[in-house]
N, C-alpha and C positions, 0 to 999 in steps of 0.2 A: 695884195696877195703875193706871198713868197713865190719865187720861181718854181714851177712844177717841172720836175725832171723825169718822172715816170708816171705811168697810168694809175698805179695804185693810190698815189697821193690825192687824187681827186675825190676819193671816197670820204676822207676826213673833212674836206672842204664842203662837200655836199651835206654831210651830217650836220655841220654847223649852220648851213644856210636854210635847210628844209624844215618844215614842220615835222614833228616826230612821226605822225601817222604816215606821211608821205615817204620819209626816209626809210622807215621800217618796212613799208610795202616793197620798196625797191630792193632793200638790202637782205631781206630775210629769206630763209629756205623753209622746207617742210620739217615739222616735228623737231627731232633732235639736232637737225642741221648738220648731221654727219657728212652727208654727200656734199653739202655746201662747202665745207672746209676741204673735203677730199677733191673736189673739182679743181681747185688751184694747187693743193698740196701734191697731188699725184704727179704733176709735171716735174717736181723736184727730185723724183726718183728715177728720172730718165737722164742719162748722161751722154755727153758728146764723144765721138771719135773723130776729131778734126783731121783733115788731110792738109799737108803743108806744101809750100813751094809750088803753088799753082798761081798763075797770073790772074789775080782777081781785080785788075784795074777797071774792068767793066762788068757790071752786074745787072742782069735782066730779071726783074721780078714780075713782068707781065704774064698774064695767063688768060684763058678763056673759060667762062662759065656758061654752060648751055649755049655755046656759040657766041656769047658776048665778050668782047675784049675788055679786060679791066687792068688797072695799073699794078695791082698786087693781089695776092690771094687772101686779103683781109677785108671782110665785108661786115655789114651792120645787121645784126639779128633783130627780129621784131621784139620791141618792148612796149608795153601798153602805156597809155595815158601820159605822154611825155610833157604835156602842158602843166602837169603837176610839178615838173622839175623846173620849167622855165616858160615864160609866157609865149615864146615862139615855138616851143615844143617841136613837133615833127617837121615844121617848116625849116627850122635851123638844122636839124639832122639831115634832111634831104639836101640842103645846100652844101653842107659839109661833105657828104658822101660824093656828091657830084663834083665838087672842087677837087676831091682826092682821086677822082676817076675810078670809084668803086661802087658797089651795089648796096642799096638800102632796102631792107625788108620792112614794110609797113605793117604794123599790127592791126588785126581786125578791130581791136579795142583802142584804136588811136583816138586822140582828142582833136585830130584834123582828118578830114575826109580824103578819100583817094583823089578826088578832083582838086582839092586844095593843095595836096602834095604835088600833083602833076603841074599845078600852076606855078611852082617855084622855078620851073625851067627844065632844061634837058637833064637826062640822067637815067641810068638803068635801075629799075625798081621792081622788086618782087612784092607780092601781097600775101601776108600770112592769113590763113583762114581757119576760123572756128566754125564747125557745122552746127547751125541752130536747128531746133526741132522743126521750125517752119522752113521747109525747103524752098519756098518762094523767096523768102528773105535771102537765102544763100545764093540762089540763082541770080537774083537781082544784083547782089553785091559783086559776084564774080563778073557779071556783064559790065558793071560800072568800072571795075578795076581794069578789065580788058580795054574798054573804051578810053579810059584815062591813060592808056599806054603802058600799063604794067606788063611785065614780060613773063612772069611765072607765078605759080601758086605754091606757097609753102604750107602744106596741110599739116596742122598740129594734131598728132594722133595719140598723145599721152595724157589727154585731159577729158575723159568721159565725165569725171567729177573733178572739182578743184582740190588740190592737195591741202593738207592741214597746216596752215601757216599761223602759228600761235600769236605772233605779234599783231597780225591783222584781226584776230579774234579779240585780243585784249583792247586794241585801239578802236574796235567797232569800225573797221575800215570802210569808207565809202568815197565815191568820187566827190571832190569839192563842188559846192553848189554852183559855181560859175562855169563848170565844165560839163561837157557831155561826150558820150561815145559817138563821135561825129558821123561815123559811117551808118549808124542806126537811128540817127535823130529823126529822120522823116518817117521811120517805121514804128515810132513810139517805143523803141527799145534802147533809146540813148541815155536814159536816166537809170541810176542805181538807187534802189530804196535802202534806207537805213534798216539794219537788221540787228537781232540780238547777238549775232556773232559777226563774221565778216560779211559786209554787204556784197562783196564780189562773189563769195562762195554761194550766197543765196541767189544772186543773179544767174550764176552758172547752173545751179540746180534747177532753176526755173526755165532757162532758155536753151542750154546746150544739150545736144542729142546724145544720150548715153548708149543708144543702140548702134552708134557709128561702127561700121565694120568694113571689110575689104570690098563688099559690093558697092559701097558708097564712093570708093575711089574710082571704080568703073563708072558710076553715075556722074561724078565730077568730070571725067574725061568726055562724057557724052554732051556736056553743056558748055565746054570751053575748049579752045584750041591751045590755050597756054599749057606748057609742060607743068607737071605736078611733082614737086619735091615732097617726100614724106619725112616730116620732122618729128623726131621722138623715137627713133629706132635704136635699140641697144643690143640686139641679138642677131646671130647668124640666121636663125630660123625666120625671123620677120624680114630680114634683108632679102632672102630668097623669095618670100611671098610677095614682097613689095615689087620686086622686079617682074615676077610673073603677072602682077596686076598692072603693069605698065608705068610704074614710077619712072620719072626721068632722072631722078637722083635721090640720094638719101642724106638726111641731116642727122648725124648721131648727136642726140640731145637728151638731157634729162630735165629739160625745162628750167635750166639754171638751178637745179636741185630744189625746185619748188613743188614737185609732185610726190613721187614715192621716195621716201628717205631710205638710205642703205642700198640704193642702186649704185653701181660703180661710177667713179668719175668718168666722164665721156672719153678722156684720153686713154683710159684703161679698157674701155669697150671698143675703141676705134678699130684695132687691128682685126678683131673677130669679124666685124662688119665688112671691112675692106676685103678680107680673104673670101668671105661668102659672096661678095659682089663680083669677084673675079674680073674686074675691069669692065663689066657690062654697063654700069652706070657710075657717074662720079659720086664719091662719098665726101661729105663735108663734116666738120666738127664744130659743135656749138657748146660753149661752157668752159669757164675757168681760164681763158686766155688773157694774160695780163702783161706778157713780155714778148718781144720778137723771138726770143729763144723758144717760147711755147709754140709759136707759129711754125718754126722750123721742125720741132719735134713732131707736131701733128702731120706735117707733110712727109717727114721721114717714115712715119707709120702708115702712109698711104692716103692721107686726106688730100683732096683737090683744092681745099681752101678752108678757111675758118670764119666763124661769125662771132662778133663781140656784142654783148648786151649791156650788162651793168656799167662797164666803162663809159658807154655812151650816155646813159642817164645821169651818172655822177658828174661827168665833165660838162654836160648840158646844164646841170644845176649850178655848177661852179662858175661857168663862164660862157654859157650860151653856145652859139655856133662856133665861136673861136675855140671853146673848150673841146668840142667834138673834133674840129679840124686838128687840134693839137694832139689829141689821143691817136687819131689816124696817122699823123705824121711821126709821132714817137714810135709807134709800133712798126711803121714802115722802116724808119731809120735803124731801129734795133734789129729788125729782121734782116735788113741788108748787111749790117755788121756781122750778124751771126753767120750768114751765108759766106761772107768774105773770110771770116776766121775759121770756117769749116772747109774752105776750099771749093765752094760751089758758085758757079757763075750764072747759072740759070736754074729754074725750078726743077727741070728734068734731071739735073745733076744731084739733087738731094735724094739720097738712097737710104735704105734700111741700115746699111753699113755705117752710116754717119752717127748712129746712136747705139747705145747699149741699155737694155732694160733689165729689170730684176727677173723677168721670166725667160730671158735668153739662156740657152744652154751655155754653161761656162766654156770658154774657148779652151780646147785641149792643150795643156802645156806639155812640152817634151818631157819624158820621164828622166829624172836625174840619173847620170851615170853612176854605177856603183863602184 
């Protein structure tokens, strides 16, 4: 394998290695995939205003998330069914996150259970939750995650129904026969039936609760002491309601552009959410981050940290645990370099003045002398 020098290069390697159905599942977005392209492209319209002649010989990237100290503001987003990418799946991802000193979020639809991931050793882990129609299933799963030492719930709120992912329909996507949704195996919900369209879409239609509403966020708080992050917020209105309902934090996410197409890129929605949160809870960004420069831009717009999804599954497919470690290391190194070249020695030195966006008011120029 030729030397990989940036995160994006893993996608082409994954495409070569993976069966078409699996690659398409990971890579695709909803419908026209406009938001999919926009999630990464939008970063390119934000430019830097670097400050110079600052002693940047020491750079501190550490931060705390919900009181947990991590090595950098770069964390792992929940992505489903990682054993489709590599036999070690979520085990490899968990070990890579732990080695990097950062947080892994385990998907509800993982091909390894909360207990199996916990068995890989120490590490700070969050659990992403889909709310099933059967609330006993949900309560049981939340209790298991808590017992396994998971520290927070990332409640996905943008998926009352699955978005229309046309490649999954064409490929009749289903979970490969040797794998199960491990967290649901004992509940007879671990298998996905073949369907006339996407097997996952049919599974969601059958199992996931479309009635999910703010009262359920309150219900979740009544059954667990874990803090709840609301994942899938894109507006100021929902930010305010989430905080009123006791959310411990907000993840600005459009589900990797896999749900409603033509929502804005998450980096474009971020500032609206940050302003509405008014510092009452941390706001995180999920979606489109492929460079250390992207991480810096998100923090300059007020994010407390970012989550990466596809870079994890693509690097996992390409090179297993070593691939995921390398992705985390490359993003870390690029982010550190961006901080140094912008004149920032710690995360709290990254400000809104370090970037310029297309929606900023033009800086008033002195009027020319006549």
